[in-house]
C-alpha positions, 0 to 999 in steps of 0.5 A: 903242588906250588897273584895279581902281584906288583912283583911276583917274587916279593909278593910270594913272600907277602902271601906267605907272611900273611898266611902265617899271620892268619895261622897264628891269629886263628891258632890263639883263638881256641885251646889245645896242644896246637895253640902252644906250637902256634904261640912259639911260631909267632915268636920267631922273628922276621923282617917282612916285605923288604924292598931295596931302594934304588940308591942301594943304601936304604930299604923299606919294609911293610910293618904294622900296616905301615911302609917304613924306610931304613938305612942299611948301615945305620940303626934307627926307628925308620921313617914312615913313608905314609902321610900322617894321620895314617890312611885307613888302608889294609896294605897287602902289597906296595911298589915304588915308581922307577924314580921312587917319587910315588908308591902304588899300594894294594889294599885288601884282597879278594881271593880268586885261587890260592895265589891270585886275588883282586884288590883296590889300588891307591897312589901315594904321590906328593904327600897324599894318597888317592884311590886310582883305577876306580873305573875297574871292577876287579883290578889286579896285577898292577905295575908301573911302566919303566918311565913311571908315567903309566900303570898297567893292570888287568880287569876281568880278563882284559888288559888296561893302561892308565895314564897317571898325568891325564887320568885316562885309561886305554883298553889294550884288549877287549875279548877277555871272557871268564872261562874263555879268554884271558889277556895279561894274566895267567890261567889256573895251571900257569898260576899254580905251577909256573908261580906267576899270575902277571903275564905282561911286560913293559919294554924298557922305554915304556913304549910297548907292552908285551902280553900273553893271551890264553884261549882256554875255551877248549880246556875241560871245565871243573865244577867245585861245589860251594856251600857258604852257609846258603840255602841253595849251594852253588857250583863254582866253574873254572877251567882246569886241565888234568893230565893228558887233557887240553891246555890253553892255547897261548899266544904272545902279543905286543901293543904299541902304547903310542898308536894302540896297534897290536901285533902277534909274535910268532912263537913257533909252529907247535901250539901245544906248548908252554910260554912260562915267562916273557920279558925284555933285554936291558937294551929293549929286545923282546924275549920269551921262554918256550917249553914243549908239552913234555917239558924236556926241551927248553928254549929262550927265544930272542926277537930282533928289531927287524922281525927275526928270531933266534934261540939264545939258549937251549936245554934238553933232557932225557926225562925233563928240564927242571922247572923254569922260573924267574931265576932260570935266566939272570941278565948281567948286562945288555949282552951277557946272561947267567943260566942256572941249570943241571943238565950239563953236569947232573948238578944245578950250576951257573953258566955264563952266556952271551947273546952274540957269542953263545956259551962263555963259561961255567961259573960254578962246578962241583957235586953240590947245587946252586939253589938261587941267584941272589944278584950280580954287579956285572963282575961277580955273582952272589948265590946260595948253594948246598956246598957244605951240605944238601941240608944247608944253604950258604951265601957265596960270591964268585967272579963271572969267569968262575974264579975267586970264589968266596964263602960269605956266610959262616953259620952252619944252617940255612940262610935266605938273602934279600940283596940291595941294589948293586949288591953293596949290602944284603939282609940275611935271615939265618936259622938252624935246627936249634936256633930260631931266626936271626936277621942281620944286615951284612956287607958284600963280603958277608961281614955283619953290619948290624942285627935287626932281630934275633928271636931272643925271647923265643931262644930263651924260652926254648932253652928254659923249657928244654924243647926237643931239637931235630937230630939229623942222621942217615940210614941205608935201606935194604936196597942200598940207598942212603937217605937223609932223615931227622928225628925229634925225641920226646923230653926225657928220652930213655933208650931203655923204653919203647916209644911210638913213632910218627913218620912225617913226609912230603916226598914229592919230586925235587922237594926237601923236608930234611933241612937244617933250619928252625921250624915247628908244626903240629907234629912237634906237639906229639913230642910233648906227649911221648912220641918220636917224630921222624922224617926221611927224604926218599928217592926223588927228592931234591938237592942231591943231584939230578940222578937221585931226583929223577929216579922216580920219573914215569912211576910216581909213588913206586920208589917213594913208597918203598923208601917210606916203608923202609924208613918205618922198618928201620925205625921198628928195628930200633930197640927204643921203638914200639914196632906196633905203634908206627904211623905216617902223615902227609899233605898233598903229595905227602897225602898221596904217600900216606894213603899209599903206605897205609894200603901197601904197608900190610899192617906196618902202620897202625895209623895213617893221616892223608890230608888233601891227597892225590889218589890218582894222577889222572885227576891232577893238572897237566904241568905238574903231573906230566913233567914227572910222569909223561902224558897218560896217553904214553905212560898209562902204567905210570898213572895206574900202577901206583894209584891208591884207588887201585889198591883199596882192597889191600888196606888191612883195616884191622891193623891200620886206622886211616884218616882222610882229610879234605877241603871241599873248595880245594881248587888244586887237589880236588875233593874228587880225589878223596871222594873216589878213594872213599868209593874204592874203600867202600866197594872193598868193604874197608873201614876208615875215617874222614874229616871234611872241611866245607869251603876250605881250600888246599891249605884249609883256609880261610877258616880251618888252619888250626882246626885241622892241625888240632884234629891230627894231634887228637887223632894221633893221640887216640889211635897211635 
């Protein structure tokens, strides 16, 4: 409730940065309180599109529509890798060939869904740029083969391979069809919930291409109305599996690129399952993830050259196995691999396995969580963890036998890390609640080599203006649960006065909003107007261990709502809070929560804003909903007992002002959710407000990122 990408991890970053750029640009085009927030956001410096080069001594970035190369250890202006004069391209992504003599450049993007898009490709080779894949109508997901001789890509649900030397294209599949069959890219629900759109993988020698085939012909059809300023509106139809409904039937195939022959890989007798990732071991053996429909049994299956198969890793959980992704398994060499999992100890940790010998060692342990594997050099592993606090992230390294652990970052806050090849260097981005981004090059021991940027202008302006800073606290609910929270107080806070309070939250399973990192959003504009902003992570949120997180399983919205009501009551008990002026806001899962709290709060909230809310989990997709709530066929109560639609009659509209906000082109949380909430409120005779954004998606893009935030500021100022 998270791409035709050249690299899924790097392109997630690219997409985020582009979204931020669009947000900032759009925000400055009109006057309002949110404009000031957007201006400050844009001053928070970062380094975009970082790629380590093969030598581990240099890296590249994407800046000002240019690809530039830098040395990790030496300060310089960098070297442009594009020919002069600069080509007229809108670079959205890029990838080097394995020998780094060529660069595949994606120019422009035509969105499909939230993450996926088609683009135009150009190849930089021998000092010149030329358009490639021109035979394709809508190319996407292009990547080099490991030998650098070919480029694979998808076009209109079929998979192709283009030979760079000859310019000839081989069509790998020929049965792709919209809303029927997809080859080599993922369907909607895989894209949204498994975080990838590329569903193919080259063998290390470049001779084979493994790919997934999605048969979505029996997946129910969703029709989303598009208006687009036309005289006659049109329905946009796509396959969307809602909870309990049919998913795509997914098969794994392998194509021999020398002969063109294809054969299907046996993925087991169960067809109602997921295959979230495929790939090859360093020595060329095909592997795939296999996850059952309930998502409580995860297996990594290895395909041997002689045709046999064996499970080299298996994980089972009573409720569910945490989402699997690219970081679940990390190969160390041809035999050993690291697994990040929580089922053994109740905390997310690293374990070392051997393909031949099975389990070797538990690498990390303790009442804290490994949040990401940064890299390994075959002897040690570098990782981020919550060891100092669930609110913070620090970089550590440890030997693969679990000995000689070292903390490499010393700041008290939140680090993200972009490693070099071989782990000789890394680029760290650090912030905390009072400190905007500082980006540094560090060596393998965490020592600072040089500073790339430090948001100095922003830091000086924040200090001069006295902008309020998040303060972290914990409190205990009436039920005895201790929750992490933060508070932002207005300038000149006077404890002898009483202030209105806005609760902001997301509350979804495994999520985290209370983190010691620098951020600003629309809520911070309220602090300038004399409001207090509070956020609490209730039961079910992440990074406090499996037991805390999985309490909400099978009853989404029950415990989470209790905890937000407890937060409101706790704030109401403070002598400097006006108990008659407490509001709540949330987006997506947070919108589900805000609506639920408004209905079940019995007048506790004067105002609630629910943006793109889920109002019945029966309306949301299979993968997300069923992992946390089981299938509705087996847990109907978990879907209905806490659906806001079923509690419309409880809204005390004489005390609580409710605002529903939704985009009509939201392919993720469908506008249907707000329509049915409105229907229920109408039938119950309740008064409420609604703001509709025509043809906007789940993020209120492409046009209304600013408008919706300024609307929420205005609504809060008027009604709270």
